[in-house]
N, C-alpha and C positions, 0 to 999 in steps of 0.2 A: 254222381257218375257222369253226367252230362259233360261236366268240365273237363273230365279226362278223356272223353270219347273222341273229341276233335284232335287232340294230341296224338292218340294213338292212330287215328286214321291218317293223320299226317305223316307220322312215322311209317306206317306200313306202305303209303304211297311212295315215300322216298326211299324204301328199302326194297321195293319191288320193281325197280326200273330195270332189272335183268329178266323179268317175268318168270323166275324160277318157281315161284309161289310159296316160297318159304324162306325165313331168315331166324337167326338166333341173336339173343341180346342178352348182355349181362343183366341180372335184375337191378343192380344198383343204376346202371345206365338207364333202364327202362323207367325206374322211379324219376330219375332226372328229366328225361324226355316228357314224360306225363305230368312233371311238376306235383309228384304225388308222394312226397317222402313222409309217409304216414308209418306209424309204429303198430304195425299189425303183424301176426305171424303170417307166413306166405300163403297159407290156405285160405285165410281170411281176406288177404290182400287180393288173391286171385279171384276169389268169389265177388268181394265189393267193387273192387276197382277194374280188374281185367274182364271179369265176366259181364257186368253191367255195361261197360263200354262197347264190348263185342256185340252185345245184343242190340244195342242202339246204332252201331255201325252197320249191321246186317240189315237191320229194319229200314235204314234211311239212305243207304249208297248203293253202289253198283258191286259191292262186295257181297258174294252169295254165303259164304261160311268162313270162319275163323276159328281155328284150333289152336289152343295154347297148351303146349306140353312142357314139362319139366325136361330140360335138357342136359344140366350138369349140376352136380352137388359138390359143396365143400363140407366134408363131414356129413352131418345130417341135415345142413341147410341148402336150399336151392339156392344156386349162384346164377343160373343162366336158363332162359326160356326160349322156347323155339315156337314161333308163330307159322302155321299152315294155312294158307288163304287160297280160296277158290273163287274166281270172278263169275259174275252172272253171264 
């Protein structure tokens, strides 16, 4: 988990330059950004990679909360996620 947290934090900081508090990203692109090309179903990926990273980021940084929601599907497969961020 810790190995993905820093990458996710950097991604969030780079995407929030406009201070909108949210951004969407294709799942494939997210996996590349996090260097996390793991062979998991999305629900397991969201729990083990994204969820743990979010917990660590919220605990250790100026970010108060991060929500990750399914933003788009291709058929039954999630293809894009949306991060909603609140700063402290």
